[in-house]
N, C-alpha and C positions, 0 to 999 in steps of 0.2 A: 666584478664580486669574484672577491677573493676566495675559493674553494677550504670547502672547511676541514674534511679530509687531508693527508698527504696520499698519493699511491703506494705505500708503501700501510699505510692505516686503512685506508680502504678497503687492502688484499688481505689483511688481519683480520677486518671486520666482517669479511664475506664467512660464508655460514658458523658466525660464531655462536655460542648460545649463553645467554643471560636470564635468568630468572625465569627460570623456563619457557623463553623463546628461542626460536632458532633464528634466524637474521640471511633468508632468500637472495634480494635484489634491491639495487636502491630506488625508488619511484618518485625520489624526486629529493633537490639538494637547495637550500637558500643558504643566507646569509652567517649562520649561526647553529643552521641545524643541517639535522639531517631525516627523509621519510623510505623508510624499510617497510618491505614487506616480511614478513614473519608468520611462524607458524607454531600452536606449541609445541612440546617437547616432552614427554615421545610425543610423536605424532598420533592425534586421533581423527576425530571426525571432524571436528573443529573445521571451517573455512579457514584462509589465510586473513589476517587481517593487518591495517596499517599500523606502523610503530613510527612515530613522531621524538627524535630524539635531539637534545638542547643539547649544548657544547659550548652555551655562554657564559661567560666571567663577569660580564657588568650587570649587578645586582641588579638594576632596574629589568635588564632583559631578561633578568631569573623568574624576578616578583611577573613580569605582561606572558610568561611562560605557565607559572604557575594560576594566575588568573585565567586563563586559557583552560586550562585544562578544568577548574572547579566551576567556569562556566560550564560544560559541557555536561560536567557528572549532575551540576542540577537540570538538566535539560534532559526530560524523557519523552517530548512529544511526538519526536520520530519525524521533524524539520530539522534537526541539528544532528553532524553526525555522532552515533554512538560510543560514549566512553567503556571500553572493559576493563583495563586496568591502569593504573599508574603508578611511577617512582618518580617521585618528587625529588629528589634529594641529589645533590648535585657528588657521586660515587662512582672510584673505578669501580666499570662491571666490565668491563671485557679487558686485560691482559692487552695491554701496547697503546688501547685509547685514549686522549681522554675522558675526565672525568667528565658523566652528561647525566639528564636526570630525562626523566619519558615517559609518555603515554599511550596506552594504545588503544587504538579507533577501529570499526569497522571498515572494511575497504572496499573503496568506488570507483565511477572509471570518472573524470574531470570531464565536464563537461563540452570544451571544446576539442576531447577526442571523441567522445561520444556522438557528437553531431557531424565528423565528418564522415560517417557512414549512412549519415539520415537526408536524404535529399526531396522527403516530401517537405513542401513550408508548412501544412499542415499541423504533421506533428513536430516542426520545431517549432510551433508557438504553444503547442499542447506543452511542451519541457518545457518550456520562460514560463509560460505560467502558471507552471509546479513552483520550478523559481521563485517567481512573485512573493509565491503562497509561503514560501520556506523564510521570505525574508519579513513580510505581511506577522508570520510570528515572532521571529526576534523584537519585532520594534512593539509587539503584543506584548511585553510580558513584563514583568514591573520588577524593579523600572525596566523602562524600556532601554532596549540593548542599539546601539548601531553598530555597524558591522568595519564600515568605511574602508576594508580593501577587497571589493565587489568587482570580480571579475569571473568568465568563463573557467577557469581551472580550479575557483573556491564554491564550485557548483561540484558536487558528485553525485549517482546515481549511482546508487546504494541498489545491496541485492536483498537484504534480510532485512523487508519488505525490499520489493524493488520501487521506488519513489527516489528526486531530489530530496538530496537533505543540503548543506549551509555548512562549508567546514572552513579550515584556518582562521578561529578569528583572536589573532595572538594582539590586533589593534581594536579590536572592540571596547567598543565605548557604553557604558553605561552612565543613563544619564543623571548627574549628581555626584557622581565619581571625580571630584575635585583631586584626587591625588593622583589622579592617570598623570603618566609621562607623556608628553608631547613626541613624537616620535616622527611624522609624516610627511617632514620634510628628508625621512632617508629611506621611508620603506609606503609601497604600495605600487599600483601600478595607475602612471600616468594617465593612459590616455581613455582609462578609464573612470578614471577622481572628476570631482565637480570642481569648477575653477575656482570656489572659494578654498576650498580645501587645496589648491597647487599653491594658494598664496597663503597658507598658514593660520588658518582658522581650522579649529579641533573637529569641527563636522557635525551636523546634525542628520536627524529622517530625513530631510531633505536631498543631502549630497548621496545618501543612498537612492534616493529615488532618480539622481540624474544617473547617477551608474546606471541602475537599470536600463534608464534610456538607451544609454549606448551599446550595453546589450541586447537590445531590444535592433541596435542598428546591426549589432554585429549578427543577431540569428537572420537577419530579413537579407540583409547581403551577402553575407559570409566572408568577410574582411574585415580584422582590426583596425576601430577606429586610431585615424592617424590627424584629426584634426579638431580645434577647440569646436565647431561648427557640426552636427551630424551628416552625415551624407544620405540624401531620402532615394528611398529604394523606389524602382521606374516601373511602370504598370509593362504588361505582354503577354511572355509565354507563362510565367509562375503566377504574375499578380493579375487582375483584374483590376480595372481604372478606380474600381469603387473599393477595392480594398486595397488598392497603393496608398488613394488618399485618406484615406481612416488610419490606417498603419501610422503614414506620416504625421499624421495631426498628433497620434498617439508617443509617437518617439520626440517631434520635437516640443510635443508640450511638455512630458517628461526630463528634457533633457535642456529646460533652457535657464537662461541666467538674464533677471537676475531669478536664486532660487524660490522668490515670492509669485513666480506665474509658473511655477510647477504645477504637480499633481497634488494636494496636500496631504499624502501617503501611497504607500505601495497599494493601500487596500482598492481607491480611486484608478486608480492604474488598472489594476486584474479588472473592477469593473468593465473601465472603458474597451477590455478585451476580447471578451468571449461572442459577442455576436458575428466578428471579426473573424474568428480561425474559422468561419462556415464558409465566408465567402474569398478565398484567395485566389481559388485560380480561375479565370476568363471564363463569363458564360456561353454557353454554344452556340454558336451562329443563328440557329431559329428560335433560340430564349433570348428573353431579356436577362438584363441582370440586374440581380437582390440590389436595391437600395441600400442595406443594411444598416438602417437606420433605428429598427427595432430587433429587439431578439428572436421573438415571435416570426420576424419573416423570415430569417433562417435554419432555426433551430429545427431538426428530424424529428419526424415523429415515429414512435414504436413500429409501428406499420410501416413506415415506411425504411425505417432500419432492416424489420425482415424480408421485406418485400428484394430490396437492393442483393439481401444477403442468400435470397431465396436462388438467385441466379446465378449463382457466382458456383464454381469446383470448388473439390477438397484441395486445387493445389491453385487457386487463384489469389495469393497471398495479397498482389499488390489493391484487389479491391476491399479486402479483408484490413489493409492496415489504412487504406484512403477514410472506409465508415468508422472504423476507430480513431483515425485524428478527429472526427467529425464530432461525433460524438463525446471524447473524453473529455474537451472543454467544460462541455454543459454536463457533464460526470460531477467534476470538478468545481465546477459552479454551485451546483446543489447539493454538494457536500460542505460548501464552506455557506450555504444558507443556512443545512442543517444543522448546522456547529454552532452558528451567533444562536440559533434560533434556541438552543440547549443553553445556553448561557441568561435566558429570560428569567428564568424559574418558577415562576408561582403558575403561570397558564400550564408546567408540563407534568407540574405536580398530581394536576387532577384530569391527567393524560394517558393512559395506560399505553406502556411498553410497546407493544404488540400496533394499538392505535399510530404509536408516533413512525414505529419501522413503513407502515403505509404508506403516510405522509410520503417517505423517502421514495418507495417505491414507483408510487406516483408522479414525483419530481423525477426519478431519473430513469422512468421505465425505456424510454430506449437508447440507456445506456446498461437495461437489466436485458432487453433484448437482445445485445450485442454480446455483451457476455454466454447470454444462453446461447442465443443461432453460434460463436463462436464454438463454443464447446461442442458442436455436430459437428461442426465443420473440421474442427482441428484440435488438439493435447491442449484446451481447456485449465491445466494445472496454475499456471504461472499466471495465467490474468486471475483466476479464482483466488489467490496467495494474493497479489499484489489490491486485490478488491476486498476481501476479504479485512484485511489489513490495517486498509484507508477504513474501516467501521469501527475498527475494533481498537484502533489508535488515535481517540477523537481526542484535541488538545482539548483544555477547560476542565476536564473529570476532577480533579481534583480539588477545582473552587466550586464541582457542583454538588458532591456532597452526598447524592442518592444512591440507592441502588437502583431505582426504577433508570437513571439516569446508563446508569453500567449496562444494567438490562437491554435498555435498547437498542444500541446497537447489536448483543449480540439476538436478537427477537431477528434483527433484519441478515444477521448470517446465517441464523437456522434455515430463512428463505429461500437466500442465494443458495448456498451449497445443497439443499435439498428440489431446489427446481433445476439445477446444474444437473444432478447426480440419475434424477428421474430421467432427463435429456438422455442423462447416456444410456440407460436403461432401453429406452424405446430407440436406440439405435443399435441394441445387442450390445452395446460395448462396456460389459460388467467390470472388468478391468479396469477403464478409465473413470466407471466411477466407483471404485475401490479409492482407485486414487482419489478422485475428488476430495472424497472423505478424509482419509488421510494427509490433507495437505493440514500443516502446521503449522499454527499462531498463536500469538500472544494474547494472555487470559487476563485480566485483570482483578484485585477480590470485590464481589460486588461492596458499596457503600464507599469504597476509597478511589486511588485516583492509579499506584501504584501496578506495575507490572506483575504478576504473580507466578506466575509460571506459561509452559508453549505448554499446546495439548495438542489433540488432530480434531477437525471439525467432527468427528467420530462420533467423538463425547461433548458436542453441542447441549444435542439437550439434558443430557442430566448440569451440563453448568446452566442450565437458564431456570432449574428445577421446577418449581410449581407454574412458573411464568411459559411451562411448554406447552401446557395444554392449551396458555390461551395461542399460543404461535401457531399450533397446527391448527385450531378450528380457524385461524386468518389463514396462514397457507391453506387450506382446502375450500376456502372461501374466493381465493386470489383469481380464481379464471373468472370467475362473476365480474371484480373492476375490472381488469388485465385479458377481455375474450383473446387478445393475439395471440395469448399463451397455449391455444390450440391448434394453431399452426405449428407447434412445437413437436407435436405430437398425432403426428398421421398412417402411423403404422398399425396401432393399434386404438389408433381416433381415440384416446379417453384420459385427460389430462389426472384423475382421481385414482385412476392403475398406476400411473408412471409414479404418484407421490406412493403410494401405498408400497409399490417393489422396492422403492429406495429403502423405505423405510424399513421392511425385511432382511434386503441387505444389509441394512446397518446391523441388525440383530443379528444375520452371519455373520458380521463382521466382530462382531464380541462374542459369541459362541468360539470363535475360530482362540481369540485369544484367550479365553479364559479354557477351550476344549483339556489341557492336560493336569487343571487342580478341579474345573466341574465334577469330574466321577467320585471327586469325597469330597465336596461340598454337602452339606445339609439344606435342604429349601429353607428351611425357614432361618438359617444363618445368612443366605446372602441377596444383594438385592439385586434386580436386574436394572442395568445402567440404562439402557436404551428404551422408552415407552416404547411398546408393541400396539404404535396405533393401527397397525394393519389390521386386528382383527375387530374391528370396526367394520373394516369393508363388508360391503352387502355378499353375501357367498359366491357369486357370479364374476364382485370382480376381484373378490378375494381369490379366489383360484384362478384370475390373468393371474395376478400378482405373486400368487408363490411356485407358478407357471418361470415363470424369470429368476427364480432363489430355493428357493427348499426343492422343489420339486425337480432341479436340472441338475443333476449329480457332476456335470462337468464343471458347473460356476461352482458346486463347493469346489473345488479341485482346485479351479483359480483361485477364487477368493482364499483356498487353505494354504497356497503357495505364494503368494501375491503376499501375507502377511508370514511367509517365513514360517508353516505349520505342517503336521505331518497329517495329508486328507484322511489317512484312516483313523488316524487319532482322532478327528476332527468328528468323525460320522460316528468313530463310540463313544463320544459325549454327548450327541445328537438325546437323547433319554434322558436324559439327569438333564439337560436343557430345557425342554419339554416340560419336565418337574416340575421344576426349578419357576419357566416361564405361568406353569397353570396357578400355581401356589401362590405366587407372587401377584399375581392380579384378582385371584382371588381373596388373595388377606388383604388388599388395600382395599379401594371404592370401585368397585366393579366396571360402575356404568361412565366409568372417566374414560374406559378403554373397550367397553365389550356392549353391541349393539341388546336391546333388549332380545332374550331368547335364546344370547347364544349357547352352544353348547363347546363348551371347552375342550371335549374330544373331538372336534372338527379340525384341530390342529396337528393331529396324527396325521 
């Protein structure tokens, strides 16, 4: 394939600037375009992006490029690479280069590069399942969209948040679009493409299912397919006989010929995978092999997760990766089930958001245990960001049209970050608790599906509004639902104290953020954003919670410095903040926050 740009033109493009972007380096090159890594100019804090430039002169190729950009722009699900900006007219943008159009996307690492360093078969299978979920979303669009060029390099591991997304939709086909130019005879990847496509047919959902079957072959064998018939994986050191047999059956059926013998959808392929993820390694000699016939035979319980992680040392990353890979597929399946439930409509309208959140906690209890235990052993900020984004970007929100549907994942986010933050304080890791609270997530406007803005978890209670009271009651009562939570609080031995301490820490963070303006604010002119649930505590519990926050000057200093504030300024703002707090809880409904007989002077 001839190169798009000459050596001289590549030299011109290197470090060139146009439309507010600076070219950093080449990420990839195709028949009619180049993908560059770019940064904003003047340089700001935004991460590097990927800019796809098309130098095509053929009108049909130009229209395919525009259609790809429009498809990316219309999809805000989080399963397709996110479009940042576009310039879809072919113009001279860099002197010395041919005219080109472009669009800018979030940058990710292709799976073929990513998995070079992923040896754990469970983790590889979990990533494959995420890829299947991304494709399932594409097929579930209206009208359904067929990718037609699936291969490892067209799936990316994005970082904001960390997730698998689909890319390179240049020849994607929306069913019912009869104006699409047939280009498959010259575009695509031979060994990942269905036989019917190779012989000139347009391609269907079944063709994409075939490609995922060959992707599974690549995942299992770590070799690019070289023949029309898939190469079966053998049992041995990596896969037990039961796992190898079951995985081969999924692979063979997905890549069957004729197409009618394949899975009817990617969703069916996904359903065949979860129970297999947990039985990939051979059973120890003194244990019988799992049958793999039912999910319940292999799923880890929360107690098992906690027991295994309780035996790990802080540096035992192998065991943590092992358990994470086992739980990950179950968590993904739980989220899929929950998302499907959200689409049903009527039953959910009669169910409060915190009740729906509890359903997810029950389904994903092992994953919740893993998230919390990982927080204790390691820095969980990135895991938290991923878990939160999974919940905050639920596909189907626009169709739901209900603020309760929007609030439900926010309720679950409220629960997750409070539990992890409380676990951090139990370990006397106040900075890590602050870092958890400062994890930034995308927020959707209540009652609609569009992304509104990004926000720190610190402010999740205020985003919930009235729902925060229900969420807090649900959170406090969660220990009765999930008794294993007690195992995360062995130091003080009190789950509730940990929650109150974290809530007080959030209050302290709000004080830090507003410390410079607070002395000049009149109590009646400003509202406290973080509901002070910590004043609900009995005196003994409250004193123990405050010992970790307000009564610890070192904690004050750490929180202030972490947020870029002057500790002296924060301490000076304390009297005004306390007055404001007392005013707000007194002028609203004190019974919401304050136990009967509570003396506001006790806040001193």
